C-alpha positions in Angstrom: 40.4 0.9 -12.1 41.4 -2.2 -14.1 41.0 -1.2 -17.7 42.1 -4.5 -19.1 39.0 -6.6 -18.2 35.9 -5.9 -20.3 32.7 -6.5 -18.3 30.7 -5.6 -21.4 31.9 -5.9 -25.0 29.9 -4.9 -28.1 31.4 -5.7 -31.5 29.8 -4.5 -34.7 26.3 -4.5 -33.1 23.4 -3.4 -35.3 19.6 -3.4 -34.4 16.7 -2.8 -36.7 13.2 -2.0 -35.3 10.3 -1.9 -37.8 12.8 -1.9 -40.7 14.7 1.1 -39.3 18.3 0.9 -38.4 18.4 2.0 -34.8 21.9 0.9 -33.8 24.5 1.0 -36.5 27.6 -1.2 -36.4 28.4 -0.1 -32.9 31.5 -1.3 -31.0 32.1 -0.5 -27.4 34.0 -1.9 -24.4 33.0 -1.1 -20.8 35.6 -2.2 -18.3 35.1 -3.8 -14.9 34.4 -1.2 -12.3 33.7 1.6 -14.8 30.7 3.9 -15.0 29.9 4.7 -18.6 26.9 6.9 -19.6 25.4 6.9 -23.0 24.1 10.3 -24.1 22.5 11.7 -27.2 19.2 13.1 -28.5 15.9 11.3 -28.6 16.0 8.5 -31.1 19.7 8.1 -30.9 19.5 4.4 -29.9 20.4 4.7 -26.2 17.6 2.5 -24.8 17.8 0.0 -27.6 21.5 -0.5 -26.9 20.9 -1.1 -23.2 18.1 -3.6 -24.1 20.5 -5.4 -26.4 23.2 -5.7 -23.7 20.6 -7.0 -21.3 19.8 -9.8 -23.7 16.2 -8.7 -24.4 16.6 -7.3 -27.9 17.5 -9.2 -31.1 20.6 -7.9 -32.8 23.3 -8.6 -35.3 26.9 -8.7 -34.2 28.4 -9.8 -30.8 27.6 -8.8 -27.2 29.7 -10.4 -24.5 29.3 -10.2 -20.7 32.6 -10.9 -19.0 33.6 -12.9 -22.1 30.4 -14.9 -22.5 28.1 -14.2 -25.4 24.8 -12.9 -24.0 22.8 -15.1 -26.4 24.2 -18.2 -24.8 22.9 -17.3 -21.3 19.5 -18.3 -20.0 17.2 -15.8 -18.3 18.3 -16.9 -14.8 22.0 -16.8 -15.7 21.6 -13.3 -17.2 19.8 -12.2 -14.0 22.8 -13.2 -12.0 25.1 -11.0 -14.2 23.0 -8.0 -15.1 20.6 -5.9 -13.0 18.5 -3.5 -15.0 16.3 -0.4 -14.5 14.3 -0.1 -17.7 12.8 3.2 -18.7 9.2 1.9 -18.6 9.0 -1.1 -16.1 6.0 -3.3 -16.0 4.5 -3.3 -12.5 2.7 -6.3 -11.0 -0.6 -5.4 -9.4 -1.4 -5.9 -5.7 2.2 -6.0 -4.6 3.9 -4.0 -1.8 7.1 -2.1 -2.3 9.2 -4.5 -0.1 7.9 -7.6 -2.0 8.7 -6.0 -5.3 12.3 -5.1 -4.2 12.6 -8.7 -2.9 12.0 -9.9 -6.4 15.6 -8.7 -7.1 16.8 -11.6 -4.9 15.1 -14.2 -7.0 18.2 -15.2 -9.1 20.0 -16.1 -5.8 17.3 -18.2 -4.2 17.7 -22.0 -3.8 15.3 -24.7 -4.8 12.7 -23.8 -2.2 12.6 -20.2 -3.4 12.4 -18.7 0.1 14.2 -15.6 1.1 16.7 -16.0 3.9 18.2 -13.6 6.4 20.9 -12.4 4.0 18.2 -11.6 1.3 16.1 -9.7 3.8 19.2 -7.8 5.1 20.2 -6.8 1.6 16.7 -5.4 0.9 16.5 -3.6 4.2 19.9 -1.9 3.6 18.9 -0.7 0.1 15.5 0.5 1.3 17.1 2.5 4.0 19.7 4.0 1.7 17.1 5.1 -0.8 14.7 6.5 1.8 12.1 3.9 1.1 11.8 2.1 4.5 8.7 4.2 5.5 7.0 3.0 2.3 7.9 -0.7 2.5 4.4 -1.9 3.2 2.7 0.4 0.6 1.2 -1.0 -2.6 3.0 -0.1 -5.8 -0.1 1.5 -7.3 -0.3 4.0 -4.4 3.3 5.4 -5.0 4.2 8.6 -6.8 6.3 8.5 -9.9 9.5 9.4 -8.0 8.8 6.8 -5.3 8.3 4.2 -8.0 11.6 5.2 -9.7 13.5 4.7 -6.4 11.7 1.4 -6.0 12.9 0.2 -9.4 16.5 1.3 -8.6 16.3 -0.5 -5.2 15.2 -3.8 -6.9 18.1 -3.7 -9.4 20.6 -2.9 -6.6 19.2 -5.7 -4.4 19.9 -8.1 -7.2 23.6 -7.7 -6.5 24.9 -8.3 -10.0 28.4 -7.3 -11.3 26.8 -5.3 -14.1 24.1 -2.6 -13.6 22.2 -1.1 -16.5 20.3 2.1 -15.7 18.0 3.6 -18.4 17.3 7.2 -17.3 17.6 6.4 -13.6 16.9 10.0 -12.4 13.5 10.3 -14.2 10.9 11.8 -11.9 13.3 12.1 -9.0 13.7 15.4 -7.1 17.1 16.9 -6.7 17.8 15.3 -3.3 16.7 11.8 -4.4 18.7 12.1 -7.6 21.8 12.6 -5.7 20.9 9.9 -3.1 20.4 7.3 -5.8 23.4 8.1 -7.8 25.7 8.4 -4.8 24.6 4.9 -3.6 25.3 3.4 -7.1 28.7 5.1 -7.1 29.5 3.9 -3.6 28.6 0.3 -4.5 30.6 0.6 -7.7 33.8 1.4 -5.7 33.1 -1.2 -2.9 32.2 -4.1 -5.2 33.8 -3.1 -8.5 30.3 -2.8 -9.9 30.2 -2.0 -13.6 27.6 0.6 -14.5 26.2 1.4 -17.9 23.5 4.1 -18.0 21.7 6.6 -20.1 20.9 10.1 -19.0 19.4 13.2 -20.5 20.9 15.4 -17.7 24.3 16.0 -19.2 25.6 17.7 -16.0 24.8 14.7 -13.9 26.2 12.4 -16.5 29.5 14.3 -16.4 29.7 14.3 -12.6 29.2 10.5 -12.1 30.7 8.9 -15.2 34.2 7.9 -16.0 33.4 8.1 -19.7 30.6 9.4 -21.9 29.5 7.8 -25.1 27.8 10.2 -27.5 25.4 8.6 -29.9 23.8 10.0 -33.0 21.4 7.9 -35.1 22.7 4.7 -33.6 26.4 5.4 -34.1 29.1 6.5 -31.7 30.3 10.0 -32.5 32.5 10.6 -29.4 33.8 8.6 -26.5 35.8 10.0 -23.6 35.7 11.8 -20.3 33.2 14.6 -19.8 35.9 17.2 -20.3 36.4 16.0 -23.9 32.9 15.1 -24.9 30.9 17.9 -23.3 31.7 20.9 -25.5 29.4 23.8 -26.4 30.0 23.5 -30.1 29.6 19.7 -30.3 26.5 19.6 -28.1 24.9 22.5 -30.0 25.4 20.8 -33.3 24.2 17.4 -32.0 21.1 18.5 -30.1 20.2 21.5 -32.3 20.1 23.6 -29.2 21.9 26.6 -27.8 24.0 25.5 -24.8 26.9 26.8 -22.7 29.4 24.5 -21.0 30.8 26.0 -17.7 33.9 24.6 -16.2 34.8 25.5 -12.6 36.8 23.7 -9.9 36.8 20.5 -11.9 33.0 20.4 -12.4 31.3 20.7 -15.8 27.8 22.2 -16.0 25.8 22.2 -19.2 23.4 25.1 -19.4 20.7 25.8 -22.0 20.8 29.4 -23.2 18.4 31.5 -25.2 19.3 32.5 -28.7 19.9 36.2 -28.9 17.3 36.7 -31.5 14.5 35.3 -29.3 15.7 36.7 -26.0 13.9 39.7 -24.7 
């Protein structure tokens, strides 16, 4: 991995929502081809930070995408640089799954706005990899929560941007489809030097797929580094106010919630 080229650079970024400081003077570089996952308790500012990097949230400070300030980019230019899976996407009514995923190709279309063979091939490949081909003609409103989540991921991947932002990408996915989606993202990351910035509540998955974890508390960075350094029983227990045990075996790190001895029966 080339750790000298920053795909995403945040410098002294602060965000206020309703008068409350949600992101507090945060600085962070995410390098080209790197997968960085932001973790932390509810209300830590994870989603707000992703929205800021995506250019859809007002902020103070500086956010650059490959050296260009995000605020200087129009919507179409941002869509060519950043693909995003938001936590609560807005769904258009009366649209089939395949047409929704094809929307990911919009930033690449010419003046006529018609999908070509390459666009259709990209979408077909992504649908196949995410086990969505049998559902291609189904309307979005008929899909389950897990099917919709895979659909959102498919659209973002079909966008073929150098930067991918994933806000809780495994929400509503069963174990097999969690692995399927994350493995595809990781494969594309290595093939295309895709830069991935995600949030996850599942700390075990975050540790398995990420090069680095960024631990947030009340909008500020409290730890950055590989999972082996960031995921510690003491640190996580203090941050989340929970009893946890971190198991390390054969290079894997598993975070397990444990019952406190006074409540266990």
